[in-house]
One Martini backbone bead per residue (centre of mass of N, CA, C, O) as a GRO file, in nm:
protein
  372
    1MET     BB    1   2.240   5.557  -5.557
    2SER     BB    2   2.530   5.473  -5.649
    3ARG     BB    3   2.730   5.248  -5.848
    4LEU     BB    4   2.914   5.016  -5.949
    5ALA     BB    5   3.101   4.940  -6.242
    6LEU     BB    6   2.924   4.665  -6.347
    7ALA     BB    7   3.004   4.425  -6.607
    8GLY     BB    8   2.940   4.106  -6.746
    9ILE     BB    9   2.767   3.963  -6.527
   10PRO     BB   10   2.623   3.703  -6.455
   11SER     BB   11   2.360   3.573  -6.334
   12GLY     BB   12   2.355   3.499  -6.006
   13ASP     BB   13   2.505   3.364  -5.730
   14ARG     BB   14   2.762   3.235  -5.845
   15ALA     BB   15   2.874   3.478  -6.002
   16ALA     BB   16   2.880   3.672  -5.762
   17ARG     BB   17   3.086   3.509  -5.595
   18LEU     BB   18   3.315   3.526  -5.795
   19ALA     BB   19   3.335   3.831  -5.779
   20TRP     BB   20   3.393   3.863  -5.481
   21ALA     BB   21   3.659   3.693  -5.484
   22ARG     BB   22   3.800   3.913  -5.674
   23LEU     BB   23   3.737   4.197  -5.505
   24VAL     BB   24   3.797   4.051  -5.227
   25GLU     BB   25   3.895   3.938  -4.938
   26PRO     BB   26   3.910   3.698  -4.735
   27GLY     BB   27   3.684   3.757  -4.476
   28ASP     BB   28   3.523   4.004  -4.527
   29PRO     BB   29   3.306   4.162  -4.316
   30ALA     BB   30   3.138   4.356  -4.493
   31ALA     BB   31   3.063   4.154  -4.713
   32ALA     BB   32   2.935   3.939  -4.530
   33ARG     BB   33   2.704   4.117  -4.419
   34LEU     BB   34   2.573   4.185  -4.690
   35ILE     BB   35   2.518   3.898  -4.790
   36SER     BB   36   2.349   3.808  -4.543
   37ALA     BB   37   2.120   4.024  -4.591
   38VAL     BB   38   2.076   4.005  -4.947
   39GLY     BB   39   2.286   3.864  -5.097
   40ALA     BB   40   2.518   3.838  -5.343
   41GLU     BB   41   2.385   3.991  -5.582
   42ALA     BB   42   2.263   4.238  -5.440
   43ALA     BB   43   2.525   4.327  -5.301
   44LEU     BB   44   2.700   4.379  -5.552
   45HIS     BB   45   2.484   4.605  -5.679
   46GLY     BB   46   2.469   4.776  -5.379
   47VAL     BB   47   2.729   4.918  -5.360
   48ASP     BB   48   2.888   5.182  -5.225
   49PRO     BB   49   3.140   5.364  -5.370
   50SER     BB   50   3.201   5.552  -5.103
   51SER     BB   51   3.274   5.326  -4.954
   52THR     BB   52   3.513   5.132  -4.837
   53LEU     BB   53   3.431   4.884  -4.997
   54GLY     BB   54   3.397   5.024  -5.272
   55GLN     BB   55   3.691   5.125  -5.296
   56GLN     BB   56   3.823   4.848  -5.285
   57MET     BB   57   3.678   4.726  -5.535
   58ALA     BB   58   3.750   4.935  -5.762
   59VAL     BB   59   4.049   4.846  -5.802
   60ARG     BB   60   3.944   4.545  -5.926
   61VAL     BB   61   3.744   4.573  -6.162
   62PRO     BB   62   3.934   4.557  -6.419
   63ASP     BB   63   3.988   4.231  -6.340
   64LEU     BB   64   3.698   4.150  -6.401
   65ASP     BB   65   3.613   3.795  -6.511
   66VAL     BB   66   3.400   3.547  -6.488
   67GLU     BB   67   3.426   3.387  -6.752
   68ARG     BB   68   3.727   3.340  -6.726
   69ASP     BB   69   3.718   3.183  -6.457
   70LEU     BB   70   3.549   2.950  -6.571
   71GLU     BB   71   3.753   2.865  -6.789
   72ILE     BB   72   3.990   2.808  -6.603
   73ALA     BB   73   3.856   2.592  -6.433
   74ALA     BB   74   3.803   2.397  -6.666
   75ALA     BB   75   4.105   2.367  -6.752
   76LEU     BB   76   4.184   2.253  -6.453
   77GLY     BB   77   3.947   2.071  -6.334
   78ALA     BB   78   3.759   2.267  -6.188
   79ARG     BB   79   3.533   2.366  -5.926
   80ILE     BB   80   3.245   2.538  -5.809
   81VAL     BB   81   3.161   2.608  -5.468
   82VAL     BB   82   2.857   2.670  -5.298
   83PRO     BB   83   2.638   2.694  -5.034
   84ASP     BB   84   2.394   2.553  -5.215
   85ASP     BB   85   2.558   2.312  -5.235
   86ASP     BB   86   2.599   1.984  -5.147
   87GLU     BB   87   2.928   2.010  -5.124
   88TRP     BB   88   2.916   2.191  -4.894
   89PRO     BB   89   3.072   2.257  -4.605
   90THR     BB   90   2.895   2.314  -4.316
   91GLY     BB   91   3.118   2.430  -4.123
   92LEU     BB   92   3.146   2.713  -4.273
   93ASP     BB   93   2.872   2.839  -4.156
   94LEU     BB   94   3.000   2.924  -3.872
   95LEU     BB   95   3.116   3.156  -3.996
   96ALA     BB   96   3.108   3.495  -4.008
   97ASN     BB   97   3.328   3.475  -4.271
   98PRO     BB   98   3.273   3.314  -4.523
   99PRO     BB   99   3.313   3.190  -4.805
  100PHE     BB  100   3.204   3.259  -5.119
  101CYS     BB  101   3.388   3.026  -5.237
  102LEU     BB  102   3.507   2.725  -5.411
  103TRP     BB  103   3.797   2.573  -5.526
  104VAL     BB  104   3.803   2.243  -5.688
  105ARG     BB  105   4.045   1.969  -5.688
  106GLY     BB  106   3.891   1.661  -5.739
  107PRO     BB  107   3.699   1.354  -5.687
  108VAL     BB  108   3.574   1.436  -5.431
  109GLN     BB  109   3.323   1.481  -5.195
  110LEU     BB  110   3.344   1.725  -4.975
  111ASP     BB  111   3.114   1.673  -4.769
  112GLU     BB  112   3.179   1.372  -4.717
  113VAL     BB  113   3.483   1.390  -4.621
  114CYS     BB  114   3.419   1.603  -4.384
  115GLU     BB  115   3.253   1.425  -4.188
  116ARG     BB  116   3.542   1.248  -4.177
  117SER     BB  117   3.755   1.473  -4.025
  118VAL     BB  118   4.106   1.579  -3.982
  119SER     BB  119   4.320   1.815  -3.864
  120VAL     BB  120   4.673   1.843  -3.956
  121VAL     BB  121   4.905   2.045  -3.781
  122GLY     BB  122   5.206   2.271  -3.811
  123ALA     BB  123   5.524   2.308  -3.839
  124ARG     BB  124   5.764   2.380  -4.066
  125ALA     BB  125   6.007   2.351  -3.852
  126ALA     BB  126   6.037   2.042  -3.812
  127SER     BB  127   6.090   1.760  -3.660
  128GLY     BB  128   6.142   1.431  -3.675
  129TYR     BB  129   5.927   1.368  -3.466
  130GLY     BB  130   5.694   1.529  -3.594
  131LEU     BB  131   5.688   1.390  -3.871
  132HIS     BB  132   5.629   1.109  -3.763
  133GLN     BB  133   5.363   1.171  -3.614
  134ALA     BB  134   5.205   1.282  -3.855
  135LYS     BB  135   5.218   1.027  -4.029
  136GLU     BB  136   5.101   0.821  -3.830
  137ILE     BB  137   4.831   0.957  -3.769
  138SER     BB  138   4.735   0.990  -4.066
  139ALA     BB  139   4.746   0.697  -4.149
  140GLY     BB  140   4.550   0.596  -3.931
  141LEU     BB  141   4.308   0.762  -4.023
  142ALA     BB  142   4.292   0.658  -4.318
  143GLU     BB  143   4.258   0.353  -4.246
  144ARG     BB  144   3.972   0.443  -4.087
  145GLY     BB  145   3.824   0.657  -4.296
  146TRP     BB  146   3.977   0.929  -4.269
  147THR     BB  147   4.022   1.261  -4.327
  148VAL     BB  148   4.297   1.467  -4.422
  149VAL     BB  149   4.359   1.797  -4.313
  150SER     BB  150   4.550   2.060  -4.479
  151GLY     BB  151   4.812   2.312  -4.608
  152ALA     BB  152   5.087   2.212  -4.773
  153ALA     BB  153   5.317   2.264  -4.610
  154TYR     BB  154   5.583   2.250  -4.469
  155GLY     BB  155   5.622   1.979  -4.273
  156ILE     BB  156   5.349   1.877  -4.117
  157ASP     BB  157   5.157   1.901  -4.354
  158GLY     BB  158   5.309   1.720  -4.553
  159ALA     BB  159   5.313   1.469  -4.366
  160ALA     BB  160   5.008   1.432  -4.354
  161HIS     BB  161   4.963   1.378  -4.653
  162GLU     BB  162   5.166   1.145  -4.681
  163GLY     BB  163   5.035   0.950  -4.480
  164ALA     BB  164   4.768   0.915  -4.634
  165LEU     BB  165   4.887   0.830  -4.915
  166ALA     BB  166   5.047   0.572  -4.817
  167VAL     BB  167   4.733   0.432  -4.765
  168ASP     BB  168   4.522   0.534  -4.974
  169GLY     BB  169   4.404   0.798  -4.884
  170VAL     BB  170   4.231   1.085  -4.780
  171THR     BB  171   4.308   1.426  -4.887
  172VAL     BB  172   4.310   1.780  -4.789
  173ALA     BB  173   4.403   2.088  -4.950
  174VAL     BB  174   4.441   2.409  -4.811
  175VAL     BB  175   4.495   2.701  -4.990
  176ALA     BB  176   4.616   3.045  -5.031
  177GLY     BB  177   4.597   3.008  -5.326
  178GLY     BB  178   4.564   2.908  -5.618
  179VAL     BB  179   4.503   2.597  -5.772
  180ASP     BB  180   4.739   2.685  -5.999
  181ARG     BB  181   4.945   2.748  -5.736
  182PRO     BB  182   5.195   2.598  -5.620
  183TYR     BB  183   5.230   2.588  -5.253
  184PRO     BB  184   5.502   2.514  -5.245
  185ALA     BB  185   5.697   2.430  -5.509
  186GLY     BB  186   5.802   2.160  -5.367
  187HIS     BB  187   5.470   2.064  -5.367
  188ALA     BB  188   5.364   1.996  -5.653
  189GLY     BB  189   5.355   1.686  -5.644
  190LEU     BB  190   5.179   1.656  -5.394
  191LEU     BB  191   4.931   1.817  -5.502
  192ALA     BB  192   4.879   1.625  -5.738
  193ARG     BB  193   4.815   1.378  -5.558
  194VAL     BB  194   4.584   1.504  -5.402
  195ALA     BB  195   4.405   1.562  -5.655
  196ASP     BB  196   4.379   1.253  -5.731
  197ALA     BB  197   4.267   1.149  -5.423
  198GLY     BB  198   4.120   1.429  -5.350
  199ALA     BB  199   4.179   1.772  -5.253
  200VAL     BB  200   4.200   2.104  -5.381
  201VAL     BB  201   4.160   2.411  -5.191
  202SER     BB  202   3.999   2.739  -5.256
  203GLU     BB  203   3.894   3.097  -5.202
  204VAL     BB  204   4.070   3.179  -5.441
  205PRO     BB  205   4.150   3.259  -5.737
  206PRO     BB  206   4.301   3.207  -6.001
  207GLY     BB  207   4.637   3.344  -5.962
  208SER     BB  208   4.661   3.373  -5.672
  209ALA     BB  209   4.842   3.476  -5.412
  210PRO     BB  210   5.020   3.359  -5.117
  211THR     BB  211   4.959   3.544  -4.874
  212ARG     BB  212   4.984   3.605  -4.547
  213TRP     BB  213   4.672   3.669  -4.496
  214ARG     BB  214   4.571   3.408  -4.644
  215PHE     BB  215   4.668   3.205  -4.438
  216LEU     BB  216   4.483   3.295  -4.208
  217SER     BB  217   4.221   3.243  -4.364
  218ARG     BB  218   4.274   2.943  -4.425
  219ASN     BB  219   4.265   2.840  -4.127
  220ARG     BB  220   3.951   2.865  -4.087
  221VAL     BB  221   3.883   2.638  -4.286
  222ILE     BB  222   4.033   2.406  -4.155
  223ALA     BB  223   3.890   2.426  -3.871
  224THR     BB  224   3.573   2.390  -3.993
  225MET     BB  225   3.577   2.147  -4.198
  226SER     BB  226   3.635   1.983  -3.951
  227ARG     BB  227   3.600   1.800  -3.640
  228GLY     BB  228   3.917   1.838  -3.592
  229THR     BB  229   4.233   1.930  -3.422
  230VAL     BB  230   4.585   1.861  -3.481
  231VAL     BB  231   4.875   1.946  -3.299
  232VAL     BB  232   5.206   1.858  -3.331
  233GLU     BB  233   5.362   2.134  -3.395
  234ALA     BB  234   5.445   2.444  -3.204
  235GLY     BB  235   5.495   2.753  -3.152
  236LEU     BB  236   5.422   3.038  -2.984
  237ARG     BB  237   5.434   3.143  -3.287
  238SER     BB  238   5.144   3.026  -3.466
  239GLY     BB  239   4.922   2.921  -3.707
  240SER     BB  240   4.823   2.667  -3.555
  241ARG     BB  241   4.706   2.818  -3.312
  242ASN     BB  242   4.499   2.968  -3.480
  243THR     BB  243   4.346   2.719  -3.569
  244ALA     BB  244   4.277   2.618  -3.283
  245LYS     BB  245   4.117   2.866  -3.194
  246THR     BB  246   3.897   2.846  -3.410
  247ALA     BB  247   3.801   2.564  -3.342
  248LEU     BB  248   3.715   2.625  -3.050
  249GLU     BB  249   3.509   2.858  -3.124
  250HIS     BB  250   3.356   2.611  -3.312
  251GLN     BB  251   3.326   2.337  -3.150
  252ARG     BB  252   3.603   2.200  -3.167
  253VAL     BB  253   3.835   1.969  -3.148
  254VAL     BB  254   4.142   1.986  -2.951
  255CYS     BB  255   4.472   1.872  -3.023
  256ALA     BB  256   4.791   1.761  -2.872
  257VAL     BB  257   5.133   1.702  -2.912
  258PRO     BB  258   5.381   1.612  -2.731
  259GLY     BB  259   5.705   1.717  -2.615
  260PRO     BB  260   5.977   1.837  -2.538
  261VAL     BB  261   6.037   2.089  -2.305
  262THR     BB  262   6.296   2.197  -2.492
  263SER     BB  263   6.106   2.245  -2.736
  264ALA     BB  264   6.011   2.501  -2.943
  265VAL     BB  265   5.802   2.327  -3.135
  266SER     BB  266   5.628   2.244  -2.854
  267ALA     BB  267   5.533   2.493  -2.689
  268GLY     BB  268   5.249   2.537  -2.812
  269CYS     BB  269   5.131   2.264  -2.727
  270HIS     BB  270   5.163   2.305  -2.420
  271VAL     BB  271   4.975   2.546  -2.403
  272LEU     BB  272   4.723   2.407  -2.512
  273ILE     BB  273   4.708   2.196  -2.286
  274ARG     BB  274   4.687   2.398  -2.050
  275ASP     BB  275   4.415   2.527  -2.199
  276GLY     BB  276   4.258   2.222  -2.289
  277ALA     BB  277   4.385   2.043  -2.466
  278LEU     BB  278   4.423   1.731  -2.594
  279LEU     BB  279   4.618   1.473  -2.521
  280VAL     BB  280   4.812   1.311  -2.780
  281THR     BB  281   4.985   0.999  -2.930
  282ASP     BB  282   4.755   0.880  -3.125
  283THR     BB  283   4.500   0.775  -3.318
  284ALA     BB  284   4.312   0.660  -3.101
  285GLU     BB  285   4.301   0.928  -2.935
  286VAL     BB  286   4.181   1.101  -3.154
  287LEU     BB  287   3.917   0.930  -3.202
  288GLU     BB  288   3.811   0.958  -2.916
  289ALA     BB  289   3.769   1.272  -2.950
  290VAL     BB  290   3.615   1.285  -3.259
  291GLY     BB  291   3.446   1.053  -3.249
  292PRO     BB  292   3.231   0.847  -3.169
  293ILE     BB  293   3.066   0.724  -2.931
  294GLY     BB  294   3.284   0.455  -2.810
  295GLU     BB  295   3.569   0.535  -2.943
  296LEU     BB  296   3.807   0.381  -2.774
  297ALA     BB  297   4.101   0.382  -2.634
  298PRO     BB  298   4.344   0.212  -2.530
  299VAL     BB  299   4.477   0.130  -2.238
  300LYS     BB  300   4.771   0.237  -2.096
  301ARG     BB  301   5.024   0.012  -1.984
  302GLY     BB  302   5.226  -0.141  -1.806
  303ARG     BB  303   5.378  -0.393  -1.693
  304GLN     BB  304   5.250  -0.710  -1.604
  305ASP     BB  305   5.257  -0.865  -1.298
  306PRO     BB  306   5.163  -1.126  -1.097
  307GLY     BB  307   5.193  -0.930  -0.821
  308ASP     BB  308   5.004  -0.671  -0.861
  309ASP     BB  309   4.724  -0.820  -0.721
  310LEU     BB  310   4.809  -0.834  -0.441
  311ASP     BB  311   4.810  -0.846  -0.132
  312PRO     BB  312   4.983  -0.645   0.072
  313SER     BB  313   5.100  -0.871   0.259
  314HIS     BB  314   5.204  -1.051   0.025
  315ARG     BB  315   5.397  -0.839  -0.092
  316VAL     BB  316   5.585  -0.825   0.151
  317VAL     BB  317   5.682  -1.117   0.143
  318LEU     BB  318   5.795  -1.114  -0.144
  319ALA     BB  319   6.006  -0.884  -0.091
  320ALA     BB  320   6.169  -1.060   0.131
  321LEU     BB  321   6.251  -1.241  -0.081
  322ARG     BB  322   6.482  -1.453  -0.240
  323VAL     BB  323   6.650  -1.605  -0.508
  324GLY     BB  324   6.938  -1.733  -0.387
  325SER     BB  325   6.774  -1.782  -0.106
  326SER     BB  326   6.646  -1.922   0.175
  327THR     BB  327   6.349  -1.881   0.392
  328THR     BB  328   6.194  -1.877   0.680
  329PRO     BB  329   5.900  -1.808   0.833
  330SER     BB  330   6.023  -1.688   1.096
  331ARG     BB  331   6.202  -1.478   0.956
  332LEU     BB  332   5.982  -1.339   0.794
  333ALA     BB  333   5.819  -1.241   1.037
  334ARG     BB  334   6.040  -1.050   1.141
  335LEU     BB  335   6.080  -0.879   0.879
  336CYS     BB  336   5.751  -0.808   0.847
  337GLY     BB  337   5.575  -0.794   1.111
  338MET     BB  338   5.452  -1.092   1.145
  339SER     BB  339   5.297  -1.366   1.168
  340GLU     BB  340   5.351  -1.691   1.098
  341GLY     BB  341   5.069  -1.748   0.989
  342GLU     BB  342   5.060  -1.523   0.780
  343VAL     BB  343   5.305  -1.618   0.621
  344VAL     BB  344   5.205  -1.898   0.542
  345GLY     BB  345   4.958  -1.797   0.386
  346ALA     BB  346   5.116  -1.629   0.180
  347LEU     BB  347   5.291  -1.862   0.068
  348GLY     BB  348   5.056  -2.023  -0.048
  349VAL     BB  349   4.970  -1.815  -0.257
  350LEU     BB  350   5.251  -1.780  -0.395
  351GLY     BB  351   5.267  -2.073  -0.487
  352LEU     BB  352   5.013  -2.079  -0.674
  353THR     BB  353   5.151  -1.831  -0.851
  354ARG     BB  354   5.465  -1.894  -0.891
  355LEU     BB  355   5.655  -1.696  -0.697
  356VAL     BB  356   5.730  -1.947  -0.518
  357SER     BB  357   5.957  -2.168  -0.351
  358HIS     BB  358   6.033  -2.501  -0.211
  359ASP     BB  359   6.256  -2.619   0.042
  360GLU     BB  360   6.446  -2.741   0.306
  361ASP     BB  361   6.520  -2.422   0.384
  362GLY     BB  362   6.252  -2.302   0.235
  363TYR     BB  363   6.200  -1.985   0.082
  364ARG     BB  364   6.173  -1.856  -0.261
  365ARG     BB  365   6.213  -1.671  -0.532
  366VAL     BB  366   6.104  -1.665  -0.854
  367PRO     BB  367   6.222  -1.617  -1.140
  368ARG     BB  368   6.094  -1.459  -1.405
  369ARG     BB  369   6.192  -1.667  -1.631
  370ALA     BB  370   6.047  -1.922  -1.460
  371ARG     BB  371   5.720  -1.853  -1.482
  372ALA     BB  372   5.632  -1.958  -1.779
   0.00000   0.00000   0.00000
């Protein structure tokens, strides 16, 4: 069988994976199957040029220069991480078509920060409410030692990174283009800060454009790199819902933040919740969902009044009393449909709890402000 005309590629798995990343698109199923069967290097040199995969690769062979890619990575201060490296995030191995390799810019050890990480994603055209929630949740996660993973897009993604950075936390940006091509351009400064404090990660080589289909491929990395995904705002057609779907398929926790039922950018979140995603409203609830067993969020309750735990009959007597005028036990008995003895007993309990007072005309309710 003839082979592709590949020359000048250094030997070894790492170099072969760099070549694969240059020759085919991220998540290519045919390439993934071949690599899984025989390994990256043997697969690369064993592709049938007449096959669909071979014909696709042949178009890009003239642009292949592994040594150049290694030099570019070094110049960028980036490193290449492959599945055999300790730094490889193990969650990516769950994917049927995992990345061939990762380009990483940043000081953190990727496998370590992904062990305690949450993806926070959502709409680009986010509302003020959504941006606030993304920042608050992400800042709370970072303060508790969790890494915030997102995609560096405008809207919720950017707010998630900003929230983590605001508290000197760690955040990871998974981008759809090369690590040398800030996208969107307006987030060049933000991506530089992420690279200084966390990591900017891509599965496509330097110089690669962030095409529409690469965003979808990028989403599967975000979904499986972390322990869970929080969707803050999402429309009915949304890449964030795609991320959530992938996370759910790979046994990751999926959470969604509710919004107004009239909000188009929250409609996707509401569908996720109806389909089984966990409704969350703050960091504590997110960590209860994705964190270790026993990391429970405080139970949210309304205002507790002294009379809330009263016996039902005592509560009836209290409701019948007025603040501005006193009432006798006999009148209360008629109002409440109780015996006078029962009323007197209830008044005794209410008096001990300082809910009622007694004067020469009878009993009255104590005003709320006077109970302290």
